[in-house]
N, CA, C and O atoms as a DFTB+ gen file, in Angstrom:
336 C
 N C O
     1  1      24.091     -28.636      30.897
     2  2      24.153     -28.438      29.522
     3  2      23.130     -29.271      28.770
     4  3      22.502     -28.774      27.835
     5  1      22.952     -30.505      29.150
     6  2      22.004     -31.272      28.523
     7  2      20.452     -30.803      28.812
     8  3      19.540     -30.925      27.995
     9  1      20.342     -30.301      29.998
    10  2      18.997     -29.776      30.372
    11  2      18.743     -28.596      29.412
    12  3      17.702     -28.565      28.755
    13  1      19.603     -27.697      29.323
    14  2      19.473     -26.514      28.333
    15  2      19.186     -26.966      26.928
    16  3      18.274     -26.480      26.259
    17  1      20.008     -27.928      26.493
    18  2      19.818     -28.533      25.105
    19  2      18.379     -29.088      24.906
    20  3      17.742     -28.910      23.868
    21  1      17.918     -29.777      25.989
    22  2      16.648     -30.344      26.002
    23  2      15.454     -29.198      25.908
    24  3      14.466     -29.314      25.184
    25  1      15.693     -28.220      26.659
    26  2      14.679     -27.163      26.587
    27  2      14.664     -26.365      25.284
    28  3      13.624     -25.873      24.845
    29  1      15.811     -26.254      24.700
    30  2      15.857     -25.597      23.352
    31  2      15.221     -26.540      22.294
    32  3      14.534     -26.122      21.362
    33  1      15.529     -27.952      22.534
    34  2      14.869     -28.788      21.562
    35  2      13.254     -28.713      21.764
    36  3      12.475     -28.719      20.812
    37  1      12.912     -28.651      22.932
    38  2      11.404     -28.671      23.187
    39  2      10.731     -27.398      22.558
    40  3       9.664     -27.435      21.946
    41  1      11.459     -26.293      22.774
    42  2      11.052     -25.117      22.324
    43  2      11.055     -25.140      20.804
    44  3      10.078     -24.675      20.216
    45  1      12.053     -25.635      20.138
    46  2      12.105     -25.775      18.664
    47  2      11.007     -26.591      18.177
    48  3      10.370     -26.242      17.183
    49  1      10.718     -27.770      18.882
    50  2       9.606     -28.713      18.491
    51  2       8.331     -27.957      18.563
    52  3       7.537     -28.048      17.627
    53  1       8.052     -27.172      19.660
    54  2       6.808     -26.397      19.733
    55  2       6.702     -25.491      18.595
    56  3       5.640     -25.479      17.972
    57  1       7.805     -24.618      18.189
    58  2       7.823     -23.760      17.110
    59  2       7.417     -24.596      15.882
    60  3       6.558     -24.144      15.126
    61  1       7.976     -25.768      15.648
    62  2       7.766     -26.460      14.376
    63  2       6.314     -26.828      14.261
    64  3       5.703     -26.733      13.197
    65  1       5.775     -27.251      15.385
    66  2       4.259     -27.601      15.424
    67  2       3.391     -26.398      14.929
    68  3       2.552     -26.460      14.030
    69  1       3.715     -25.330      15.637
    70  2       2.952     -24.093      15.370
    71  2       3.283     -23.621      13.849
    72  3       2.360     -23.192      13.156
    73  1       4.408     -23.689      13.409
    74  2       4.581     -23.340      12.073
    75  2       3.987     -24.201      11.038
    76  3       3.657     -23.721       9.953
    77  1       3.821     -25.551      11.339
    78  2       3.208     -26.449      10.423
    79  2       1.795     -26.161      10.479
    80  3       1.183     -26.176       9.411
    81  1       1.126     -25.881      11.630
    82  2      -0.151     -25.414      11.760
    83  2      -0.529     -24.207      10.989
    84  3      -1.514     -24.155      10.253
    85  1       0.209     -23.351      11.173
    86  2       0.170     -21.930      10.378
    87  2       0.165     -22.246       8.826
    88  3      -0.667     -21.807       8.033
    89  1       1.216     -23.071       8.524
    90  2       1.278     -23.395       7.008
    91  2      -0.001     -24.040       6.495
    92  3      -0.517     -23.726       5.423
    93  1      -0.464     -24.930       7.297
    94  2      -1.690     -25.623       6.830
    95  2      -2.853     -24.618       6.598
    96  3      -3.614     -24.690       5.633
    97  1      -2.922     -23.650       7.598
    98  2      -3.998     -22.683       7.557
    99  2      -3.839     -21.776       6.303
   100  3      -4.764     -21.456       5.557
   101  1      -2.576     -21.415       6.179
   102  2      -2.301     -20.529       4.953
   103  2      -2.587     -21.328       3.646
   104  3      -3.179     -20.776       2.719
   105  1      -2.205     -22.520       3.571
   106  2      -2.458     -23.339       2.279
   107  2      -3.889     -23.578       2.073
   108  3      -4.323     -23.646       0.923
   109  1      -4.706     -23.719       3.149
   110  2      -6.172     -23.809       2.964
   111  2      -6.761     -22.438       2.470
   112  3      -7.629     -22.394       1.598
   113  1      -6.241     -21.322       3.075
   114  2      -6.717     -20.022       2.583
   115  2      -6.383     -19.856       1.062
   116  3      -7.159     -19.378       0.234
   117  1      -5.151     -20.305       0.816
   118  2      -4.662     -20.102      -0.689
   119  2      -5.497     -20.979      -1.631
   120  3      -5.821     -20.569      -2.745
   121  1      -5.853     -22.229      -1.157
   122  2      -6.731     -22.978      -2.047
   123  2      -8.148     -22.271      -2.156
   124  3      -8.699     -22.198      -3.255
   125  1      -8.684     -21.796      -1.111
   126  2      -9.993     -21.226      -1.144
   127  2      -9.874     -19.896      -2.069
   128  3     -10.774     -19.626      -2.865
   129  1      -8.735     -19.088      -1.931
   130  2      -8.666     -18.060      -2.835
   131  2      -8.481     -18.420      -4.275
   132  3      -8.943     -17.677      -5.141
   133  1      -7.807     -19.562      -4.600
   134  2      -7.566     -20.006      -5.915
   135  2      -8.931     -20.456      -6.449
   136  3      -9.229     -20.203      -7.616
   137  1      -9.768     -21.112      -5.639
   138  2     -11.161     -21.473      -6.075
   139  2     -12.102     -20.240      -6.461
   140  3     -12.782     -20.236      -7.487
   141  1     -12.075     -19.303      -5.632
   142  2     -12.621     -18.106      -5.829
   143  2     -12.210     -17.270      -7.085
   144  3     -13.047     -16.717      -7.800
   145  1     -10.811     -17.216      -7.311
   146  2     -10.335     -16.681      -8.429
   147  2     -10.912     -17.464      -9.712
   148  3     -11.359     -16.807     -10.652
   149  1     -10.902     -18.671      -9.743
   150  2     -11.408     -19.495     -10.869
   151  2     -12.933     -19.171     -11.224
   152  3     -13.345     -19.028     -12.376
   153  1     -13.690     -19.079     -10.099
   154  2     -15.109     -18.735     -10.257
   155  2     -15.308     -17.381     -10.777
   156  3     -16.227     -17.102     -11.547
   157  1     -14.384     -16.490     -10.324
   158  2     -14.646     -14.998     -10.638
   159  2     -14.152     -15.028     -12.104
   160  3     -14.802     -14.383     -12.926
   161  1     -13.126     -15.678     -12.482
   162  2     -12.651     -15.552     -13.950
   163  2     -13.611     -16.065     -14.907
   164  3     -13.833     -15.546     -16.001
   165  1     -14.252     -17.254     -14.386
   166  2     -15.435     -17.843     -15.287
   167  2     -16.573     -16.817     -15.457
   168  3     -17.081     -16.611     -16.560
   169  1     -16.957     -16.183     -14.343
   170  2     -18.026     -15.126     -14.439
   171  2     -17.604     -13.962     -15.310
   172  3     -18.378     -13.501     -16.148
   173  1     -16.449     -13.506     -15.132
   174  2     -15.953     -12.399     -16.033
   175  2     -15.907     -12.856     -17.493
   176  3     -16.331     -12.095     -18.363
   177  1     -15.425     -14.029     -17.798
   178  2     -15.399     -14.458     -19.139
   179  2     -16.714     -14.500     -19.755
   180  3     -16.826     -14.146     -20.928
   181  1     -17.826     -14.935     -19.021
   182  2     -19.204     -14.869     -19.562
   183  2     -19.608     -13.530     -19.800
   184  3     -20.178     -13.277     -20.861
   185  1     -19.390     -12.610     -18.943
   186  2     -19.767     -11.240     -19.203
   187  2     -19.088     -10.572     -20.315
   188  3     -19.726      -9.913     -21.137
   189  1     -17.796     -10.719     -20.374
   190  2     -17.072     -10.308     -21.552
   191  2     -17.600     -10.948     -22.888
   192  3     -17.760     -10.241     -23.883
   193  1     -17.845     -12.175     -22.897
   194  2     -18.264     -13.040     -24.063
   195  2     -19.687     -12.257     -24.573
   196  3     -19.884     -11.945     -25.748
   197  1     -20.477     -12.045     -23.649
   198  2     -21.945     -11.693     -23.990
   199  2     -22.016     -10.165     -24.003
   200  3     -23.144      -9.689     -24.124
   201  1     -21.053      -9.383     -23.905
   202  2     -21.148      -7.945     -23.711
   203  2     -21.793      -7.333     -24.931
   204  3     -22.778      -6.609     -24.787
   205  1     -21.265      -7.600     -26.189
   206  2     -21.683      -7.153     -27.491
   207  2     -23.087      -7.471     -27.613
   208  3     -23.881      -6.608     -27.988
   209  1     -23.473      -8.714     -27.309
   210  2     -24.958      -9.130     -27.579
   211  2     -25.832      -8.344     -26.675
   212  3     -26.905      -7.901     -27.084
   213  1     -25.359      -8.126     -25.300
   214  2     -26.301      -7.452     -24.469
   215  2     -26.265      -5.980     -24.744
   216  3     -27.275      -5.315     -24.511
   217  1     -25.142      -5.396     -25.239
   218  2     -25.151      -4.067     -25.542
   219  2     -26.099      -3.753     -26.858
   220  3     -26.753      -2.713     -26.932
   221  1     -26.102      -4.713     -27.837
   222  2     -26.916      -4.563     -28.853
   223  2     -28.409      -4.645     -28.530
   224  3     -29.252      -3.953     -29.100
   225  1     -28.653      -5.467     -27.654
   226  2     -30.107      -5.610     -27.120
   227  2     -30.540      -4.478     -26.426
   228  3     -31.685      -4.065     -26.615
   229  1     -29.713      -3.868     -25.576
   230  2     -30.063      -2.608     -24.778
   231  2     -30.288      -1.447     -25.944
   232  3     -31.329      -0.790     -25.918
   233  1     -29.433      -1.245     -26.818
   234  2     -29.599      -0.352     -27.854
   235  2     -30.874      -0.443     -28.593
   236  3     -31.509       0.558     -28.927
   237  1     -31.272      -1.759     -28.865
   238  2     -32.529      -1.974     -29.533
   239  2     -33.688      -1.629     -28.558
   240  3     -34.706      -1.103     -29.008
   241  1     -33.577      -1.878     -27.382
   242  2     -34.626      -1.462     -26.518
   243  2     -34.739       0.030     -26.264
   244  3     -35.856       0.509     -26.070
   245  1     -33.685       0.776     -26.252
   246  2     -33.719       2.176     -26.136
   247  2     -34.347       2.698     -27.373
   248  3     -35.194       3.584     -27.258
   249  1     -34.041       2.269     -28.486
   250  2     -34.524       2.649     -29.765
   251  2     -36.092       2.460     -29.808
   252  3     -36.838       3.357     -30.201
   253  1     -36.518       1.277     -29.393
   254  2     -37.927       1.015     -29.256
   255  2     -38.584       1.948     -28.411
   256  3     -39.658       2.424     -28.777
   257  1     -38.038       2.290     -27.255
   258  2     -38.771       3.142     -26.456
   259  2     -38.892       4.558     -27.028
   260  3     -39.903       5.243     -26.875
   261  1     -37.805       4.956     -27.693
   262  2     -37.882       6.315     -28.314
   263  2     -38.948       6.311     -29.410
   264  3     -39.656       7.311     -29.531
   265  1     -39.114       5.269     -30.211
   266  2     -40.132       5.197     -31.161
   267  2     -41.537       5.208     -30.464
   268  3     -42.449       5.854     -30.979
   269  1     -41.717       4.547     -29.371
   270  2     -42.915       4.457     -28.721
   271  2     -43.328       5.934     -28.111
   272  3     -44.479       6.370     -28.151
   273  1     -42.267       6.593     -27.573
   274  2     -42.448       7.935     -27.039
   275  2     -42.924       8.814     -28.186
   276  3     -43.881       9.569     -28.013
   277  1     -42.308       8.745     -29.313
   278  2     -42.583       9.551     -30.522
   279  2     -44.001       9.301     -30.961
   280  3     -44.698      10.250     -31.320
   281  1     -44.470       8.048     -30.949
   282  2     -45.831       7.618     -31.469
   283  2     -46.762       8.213     -30.396
   284  3     -47.752       8.842     -30.770
   285  1     -46.507       8.053     -29.096
   286  2     -47.406       8.374     -27.942
   287  2     -47.511      10.030     -27.958
   288  3     -48.558      10.626     -27.704
   289  1     -46.310      10.650     -28.285
   290  2     -46.342      12.145     -28.216
   291  2     -47.312      12.787     -29.291
   292  3     -47.869      13.876     -29.151
   293  1     -47.430      11.951     -30.381
   294  2     -48.237      12.502     -31.496
   295  2     -49.739      11.997     -31.503
   296  3     -50.590      12.367     -32.311
   297  1     -49.919      11.125     -30.509
   298  2     -51.268      10.552     -30.506
   299  2     -52.384      11.522     -29.882
   300  3     -52.129      12.407     -29.066
   301  1     -53.463      11.270     -30.310
   302  2     -54.656      12.213     -29.785
   303  2     -55.452      11.287     -29.103
   304  3     -56.246      10.557     -29.696
   305  1     -55.266      11.271     -27.733
   306  2     -56.158      10.404     -26.773
   307  2     -57.445      10.841     -26.690
   308  3     -58.284      10.028     -26.303
   309  1     -57.830      12.094     -27.006
   310  2     -59.284      12.411     -26.852
   311  2     -60.182      11.506     -27.655
   312  3     -61.314      11.212     -27.270
   313  1     -59.616      11.040     -28.860
   314  2     -60.545      10.172     -29.541
   315  2     -60.753       8.732     -28.829
   316  3     -61.745       8.026     -29.010
   317  1     -59.756       8.436     -28.064
   318  2     -59.917       7.179     -27.287
   319  2     -60.868       7.322     -26.068
   320  3     -61.444       6.344     -25.594
   321  1     -61.007       8.556     -25.590
   322  2     -61.625       8.813     -24.314
   323  2     -63.256       9.080     -24.573
   324  3     -64.103       8.960     -23.688
   325  1     -63.499       9.416     -25.778
   326  2     -65.027       9.800     -26.005
   327  2     -65.845       8.536     -26.084
   328  3     -65.532       7.546     -26.746
   329  1     -66.895       8.668     -25.364
   330  2     -67.876       7.571     -25.296
   331  2     -68.762       7.538     -26.691
   332  3     -69.145       8.561     -27.258
   333  1     -68.984       6.409     -27.077
   334  2     -69.938       6.222     -28.329
   335  2     -71.340       6.714     -28.067
   336  3     -72.197       6.635     -28.947
């Protein structure tokens, strides 16, 4: 009976060590995920904060390109190509 109890105790101790190691690995992964989450949150905050500013800048660029296209569409390039 003592031998059986000793075997059970040894098995339980092995399980305990394996469980502690598994717990440490899970805690490390959880810490890494938490750090990644913080970095991602910071990045998203930056994008959201600057969205309006960036959208306005893109709209201005599109309008400038439309104006340039309109100017170039009406330009007479023959005058620029003639030799003096």
